[in-house]
PyMOL commands that place a pseudoatom at each C-alpha (Angstrom):
pseudoatom trace, name=CA, resn=UNK, resi=1, chain=A, elem=C, hetatm=0, pos=[-10.047, 11.479, 17.626]
pseudoatom trace, name=CA, resn=UNK, resi=2, chain=A, elem=C, hetatm=0, pos=[-8.690, 7.880, 17.564]
pseudoatom trace, name=CA, resn=UNK, resi=3, chain=A, elem=C, hetatm=0, pos=[-9.980, 5.414, 19.964]
pseudoatom trace, name=CA, resn=UNK, resi=4, chain=A, elem=C, hetatm=0, pos=[-10.145, 1.575, 20.363]
pseudoatom trace, name=CA, resn=UNK, resi=5, chain=A, elem=C, hetatm=0, pos=[-13.457, 1.792, 22.315]
pseudoatom trace, name=CA, resn=UNK, resi=6, chain=A, elem=C, hetatm=0, pos=[-15.125, 3.007, 19.140]
pseudoatom trace, name=CA, resn=UNK, resi=7, chain=A, elem=C, hetatm=0, pos=[-15.712, -0.684, 18.274]
pseudoatom trace, name=CA, resn=UNK, resi=8, chain=A, elem=C, hetatm=0, pos=[-18.758, -2.606, 17.059]
pseudoatom trace, name=CA, resn=UNK, resi=9, chain=A, elem=C, hetatm=0, pos=[-20.108, -5.591, 18.741]
pseudoatom trace, name=CA, resn=UNK, resi=10, chain=A, elem=C, hetatm=0, pos=[-22.240, -8.109, 16.772]
pseudoatom trace, name=CA, resn=UNK, resi=11, chain=A, elem=C, hetatm=0, pos=[-23.220, -11.272, 18.924]
pseudoatom trace, name=CA, resn=UNK, resi=12, chain=A, elem=C, hetatm=0, pos=[-19.899, -12.670, 20.353]
pseudoatom trace, name=CA, resn=UNK, resi=13, chain=A, elem=C, hetatm=0, pos=[-17.713, -10.911, 17.831]
pseudoatom trace, name=CA, resn=UNK, resi=14, chain=A, elem=C, hetatm=0, pos=[-16.309, -7.410, 18.344]
pseudoatom trace, name=CA, resn=UNK, resi=15, chain=A, elem=C, hetatm=0, pos=[-14.764, -5.495, 15.422]
pseudoatom trace, name=CA, resn=UNK, resi=16, chain=A, elem=C, hetatm=0, pos=[-11.979, -3.258, 16.860]
pseudoatom trace, name=CA, resn=UNK, resi=17, chain=A, elem=C, hetatm=0, pos=[-10.630, -0.193, 15.064]
pseudoatom trace, name=CA, resn=UNK, resi=18, chain=A, elem=C, hetatm=0, pos=[-7.081, -0.474, 14.027]
pseudoatom trace, name=CA, resn=UNK, resi=19, chain=A, elem=C, hetatm=0, pos=[-4.634, 2.408, 13.308]
pseudoatom trace, name=CA, resn=UNK, resi=20, chain=A, elem=C, hetatm=0, pos=[-0.950, 2.621, 12.101]
pseudoatom trace, name=CA, resn=UNK, resi=21, chain=A, elem=C, hetatm=0, pos=[0.538, 1.551, 15.502]
pseudoatom trace, name=CA, resn=UNK, resi=22, chain=A, elem=C, hetatm=0, pos=[1.130, -2.212, 15.496]
pseudoatom trace, name=CA, resn=UNK, resi=23, chain=A, elem=C, hetatm=0, pos=[1.898, -2.260, 19.262]
pseudoatom trace, name=CA, resn=UNK, resi=24, chain=A, elem=C, hetatm=0, pos=[-1.214, -0.384, 20.441]
pseudoatom trace, name=CA, resn=UNK, resi=25, chain=A, elem=C, hetatm=0, pos=[-3.258, -2.505, 18.053]
pseudoatom trace, name=CA, resn=UNK, resi=26, chain=A, elem=C, hetatm=0, pos=[-1.994, -5.611, 19.360]
pseudoatom trace, name=CA, resn=UNK, resi=27, chain=A, elem=C, hetatm=0, pos=[-2.757, -4.493, 23.052]
pseudoatom trace, name=CA, resn=UNK, resi=28, chain=A, elem=C, hetatm=0, pos=[-6.338, -3.409, 22.089]
pseudoatom trace, name=CA, resn=UNK, resi=29, chain=A, elem=C, hetatm=0, pos=[-7.100, -6.607, 20.460]
pseudoatom trace, name=CA, resn=UNK, resi=30, chain=A, elem=C, hetatm=0, pos=[-5.685, -8.642, 23.553]
pseudoatom trace, name=CA, resn=UNK, resi=31, chain=A, elem=C, hetatm=0, pos=[-7.868, -6.486, 25.898]
pseudoatom trace, name=CA, resn=UNK, resi=32, chain=A, elem=C, hetatm=0, pos=[-11.028, -7.475, 23.937]
pseudoatom trace, name=CA, resn=UNK, resi=33, chain=A, elem=C, hetatm=0, pos=[-9.998, -11.051, 23.669]
pseudoatom trace, name=CA, resn=UNK, resi=34, chain=A, elem=C, hetatm=0, pos=[-9.421, -11.154, 27.435]
pseudoatom trace, name=CA, resn=UNK, resi=35, chain=A, elem=C, hetatm=0, pos=[-13.126, -10.370, 27.858]
pseudoatom trace, name=CA, resn=UNK, resi=36, chain=A, elem=C, hetatm=0, pos=[-14.142, -13.346, 25.781]
pseudoatom trace, name=CA, resn=UNK, resi=37, chain=A, elem=C, hetatm=0, pos=[-14.968, -11.897, 22.286]
pseudoatom trace, name=CA, resn=UNK, resi=38, chain=A, elem=C, hetatm=0, pos=[-13.851, -13.124, 19.041]
pseudoatom trace, name=CA, resn=UNK, resi=39, chain=A, elem=C, hetatm=0, pos=[-11.838, -10.237, 17.765]
pseudoatom trace, name=CA, resn=UNK, resi=40, chain=A, elem=C, hetatm=0, pos=[-11.441, -8.846, 14.257]
pseudoatom trace, name=CA, resn=UNK, resi=41, chain=A, elem=C, hetatm=0, pos=[-9.439, -5.705, 13.693]
pseudoatom trace, name=CA, resn=UNK, resi=42, chain=A, elem=C, hetatm=0, pos=[-10.199, -3.337, 10.780]
pseudoatom trace, name=CA, resn=UNK, resi=43, chain=A, elem=C, hetatm=0, pos=[-8.057, -0.384, 9.791]
pseudoatom trace, name=CA, resn=UNK, resi=44, chain=A, elem=C, hetatm=0, pos=[-9.992, 2.786, 10.261]
pseudoatom trace, name=CA, resn=UNK, resi=45, chain=A, elem=C, hetatm=0, pos=[-7.073, 5.275, 9.943]
pseudoatom trace, name=CA, resn=UNK, resi=46, chain=A, elem=C, hetatm=0, pos=[-8.363, 7.119, 7.133]
pseudoatom trace, name=CA, resn=UNK, resi=47, chain=A, elem=C, hetatm=0, pos=[-12.008, 7.392, 8.270]
pseudoatom trace, name=CA, resn=UNK, resi=48, chain=A, elem=C, hetatm=0, pos=[-11.056, 8.307, 11.783]
pseudoatom trace, name=CA, resn=UNK, resi=49, chain=A, elem=C, hetatm=0, pos=[-8.437, 11.083, 10.711]
pseudoatom trace, name=CA, resn=UNK, resi=50, chain=A, elem=C, hetatm=0, pos=[-10.892, 12.623, 8.162]
pseudoatom trace, name=CA, resn=UNK, resi=51, chain=A, elem=C, hetatm=0, pos=[-13.934, 13.009, 10.263]
pseudoatom trace, name=CA, resn=UNK, resi=52, chain=A, elem=C, hetatm=0, pos=[-15.743, 9.878, 9.350]
pseudoatom trace, name=CA, resn=UNK, resi=53, chain=A, elem=C, hetatm=0, pos=[-15.203, 8.271, 12.753]
pseudoatom trace, name=CA, resn=UNK, resi=54, chain=A, elem=C, hetatm=0, pos=[-14.394, 4.539, 13.382]
pseudoatom trace, name=CA, resn=UNK, resi=55, chain=A, elem=C, hetatm=0, pos=[-16.581, 1.538, 13.400]
pseudoatom trace, name=CA, resn=UNK, resi=56, chain=A, elem=C, hetatm=0, pos=[-19.376, 2.503, 15.812]
pseudoatom trace, name=CA, resn=UNK, resi=57, chain=A, elem=C, hetatm=0, pos=[-19.549, 6.016, 14.263]
pseudoatom trace, name=CA, resn=UNK, resi=58, chain=A, elem=C, hetatm=0, pos=[-19.829, 4.579, 10.843]
pseudoatom trace, name=CA, resn=UNK, resi=59, chain=A, elem=C, hetatm=0, pos=[-22.448, 2.162, 11.591]
pseudoatom trace, name=CA, resn=UNK, resi=60, chain=A, elem=C, hetatm=0, pos=[-24.754, 4.147, 14.005]
pseudoatom trace, name=CA, resn=UNK, resi=61, chain=A, elem=C, hetatm=0, pos=[-26.388, 6.383, 11.387]
pseudoatom trace, name=CA, resn=UNK, resi=62, chain=A, elem=C, hetatm=0, pos=[-29.028, 5.418, 8.727]
pseudoatom trace, name=CA, resn=UNK, resi=63, chain=A, elem=C, hetatm=0, pos=[-29.721, 7.047, 5.387]
pseudoatom trace, name=CA, resn=UNK, resi=64, chain=A, elem=C, hetatm=0, pos=[-32.815, 9.170, 5.153]
pseudoatom trace, name=CA, resn=UNK, resi=65, chain=A, elem=C, hetatm=0, pos=[-35.643, 7.196, 3.371]
pseudoatom trace, name=CA, resn=UNK, resi=66, chain=A, elem=C, hetatm=0, pos=[-37.631, 10.288, 2.114]
for i in range(1, 66): cmd.bond("trace and resi %d" % i, "trace and resi %d" % (i + 1))
show_as sticks, trace
zoom trace
């Protein structure tokens, strides 16, 4: 499911998922900016729609080192 809260924060920068809806994307970026973050939007439409998740989901797992 698409969500703008599935973002990734690194220090004072937040990477925000973006989808194929320009108005919703703009609103989501403004919300994070209003909280004082440097904001970078990244298109995650494909990974979100096909089971890979958005930014937080994509970065929270680590490969097995067996």
